[in-house]
N, C-alpha and C positions, 0 to 999 in steps of 0.2 A: 585893075584886074578883077577884084571881087567887089562888086558894088552893092549886092544884096545877099546877105548871109542868112540862111535858114538854120536855126539851132534847134535840135530836137531834144526833148527831155522826158523821162518817165518819173523823175523825182528821186531816183536812186543816187547813192553816193558817187558812183562812177559817172553818172549822167551829170552830176553837179560839176565835175571836173571838165566835162565837155562844154557845159554852159559857160563856165568861167573862161576857158580857153577861147571859145567863140566870141565872147564879149570883148576880151582883150584884143583879139584880132580885128574885130569890127572897129573898135576905138582907134587902133593904129592905122587902119585903112580909111577911116571915115565912111564906112559902109553902113547901109541900112540894115536893120535886123528884124527878122520875124522869128519868134520863138513858138514852137508848136509842141503840144502834147496830145497824144492819141489815147483814147480809151476804147477798149475792145467791147464787142457785143456781149450780152448776157451769156455766160458759159453753159450752154446746153450740153448735156452729156447723155448719150444713148443709154449708158449703164444706169443712170439715175432713173430713167423712165422704166427700165426693166426691173428696178427695185421697187417700183410703185410710187415714185415721187415725180410729179410733173409740176413745173412752176406755174403759178397763177399770175395773171396780169399785175397784181399788187407786188409780187416778188420782183418781177422785171422792172416795174416802176421804181421801187425802192433802190434796186441796184443802179439803175440809170441816174437817179437823183444823187446817190452817193458818189458815183463816178464824176458827175458834173461838179459837185461841191469840192471834191478832192482836186479836180483839174483847175477850178477857179482859184483855190488856195495856192496850189503849186505855181500857177502862172502869175499870181499877184506877188509871190515871193521872188520869182525870177525877174519880173519887171522892176521890182524894187532894187534887186542886185544890179540890173542894167543901169538904173538911174544913179546908183552910188558910184559907178565907174564912168558916168557921163555919156551913156549910150541910150538913145531913144529906141525903144523896142516895141513893135507891135506883137501882140500875143494871140494865139489861136488854139482853140480846143476842137479837135476833130473827134466826135463821139461815134461809137458803134462801128469802128473800122479796124482793119488789120494795120498795125503800126507801119510796117515798111511801105505798103501800098499808099497809105495816107501821106507819109513823109515825101515820097517821090511825087505824088500828085500835087501836094502843096508847093513843092519846089517849082513845078511847072506852072501852076496857076498864079503864083506870086512873082514869077519872073526872077527867081533866085539864081545866083551865079556860083554858089557854093553851099554845100550842106555840111554842117559840123554836128557830129554825134559821138556818143561814147562807144567804146568797143563792145560793150555788152550792157544789158539791163539787169533786171531783178530775177530772172528766171533760172532756177535750179542749177543743174550741173553745167548747163551751157554757159554759165557765167565764167567758167574757167577758160573757155575758148572764145573765139570771135563769135559774138552773139548772132543768132539766126536772123533777127531783124536787121542788124547791121550788114550781114552778108547779103540779104535781099536788097537792101538799099544800094550797096556797092554794085550788085549785079544789074540793077535796073535804072539807076540814076542817069538823067540826061546831062548832069553837071558834075564837076569834081566833088568828092566827098573826103572830108578831113575826119579821120577816126582818132579820137582821143582816148588814151588809156590811163 
């Protein structure tokens, strides 16, 4: 049924539950796994420019490098978790993208038959409800989505 599972994570505690659930499911089904994390573009704010602050290329470069290092660390930890449960997992970092769009696109390009993700990520009051990124993936995914809470 599910031969290739895409598991998305942002490194949050609830995302960890999604990863664990997805890995368990993949192990029981003998499915291939791709684990993806997405980092967003540099957060430009119009109000910051109005206040007299405009980022210079070095600011953007430091931000991107920090995001890359954090993603590599996160994916290394998740790959290690997969290995501990006996699942071989490919890992993928999609930089400078909107998470929902990148998750849906990755599912398409990788030929995934299921997306497993947490009900919400790290963002503000939205963490109390179904997260906006999760809602977007549900609305646009070409394959079934398993939402873990």
